[in-house]
N, C-alpha and C positions, 0 to 999 in steps of 0.2 A: 816286325811287320810281316804279314802273311800275304802271299799272292794266290789268288784263286783264278783259275782259267775256266771260263764259261763259254762253251761253243754256242754260237748263235747263228741261225739262218737269217739272211737278209732277203726279203722278198720285195720286188718292185711291183707295185699295184697299178692297175690301169688309171686310177684317179690321179697319178702323177707323183706319188710319194713312196718312200721305202718303209717297210715294216719289219721290226725285229720282235721275235718271241723266243722263249727258251723252255725246253722240256726239263732242263737241269735246275733252273731257278724259277719256280712258279711265281707268277705275278710280274715277271719281266716282260713288259710290252713297251715298245718305243717306236715312234715314227718321226721321219724327217723328210726334208725336201731333197737331200742328197745323202750319199753313203756316209761321208764324214760326219755330218750333222746327226745322222741316225745312230752311228756308233757312239758319239759323244753323249747323246741322250741316254742310250742304253747303259753306258758306263755309270752315269749318275744314278739311274734307276737301280742298277745292280748294287751299287754301294749303299744306297738307302735301304734296300730290302735286306741286305746282309747286316747292316748296322742295326736295324730293328730286331732282327733275329738274335743277334749277339746281345743286345740290351735285354731282351726278354730272358735269354739264357742266364745272363749275369744276375738279373733280379731273382730268378729261381735259385741260383747258387747262393746269393746273399741271404735268402730266406732260410736256407738249410745250413749255411755256414757264414755268419756275419763277418768273419775274418778274411774271406776270400774276395779279393778285388784284383782287377787286371785292366790294362789298357792295350787295345789292339788297333793298330793303324792298318787299314787294308787298301791296297791298290788293286784294281780289277782290270787287268788287260784282257781285252776281248779280241782274240785273233779272228781275222776274216779273210777268206780267199775270194778274190774278185775276178 
């Protein structure tokens, strides 16, 4: 298992919800009604984005070396200062 730390800014918007984006992980955008919900959604989005990237890398590796396989379970803690 590998842990990846992704810094995320949480912005409160005048419309009444919180927004998360990340310069470190392009495509990570999440919004929620409160900070906890927003972090939970951001974690799910981050896991999915990383999983997609790993799967694409795995496919490329298998195309060049059919014997290479691996399993990677990732937990993505996203620290936030409030």
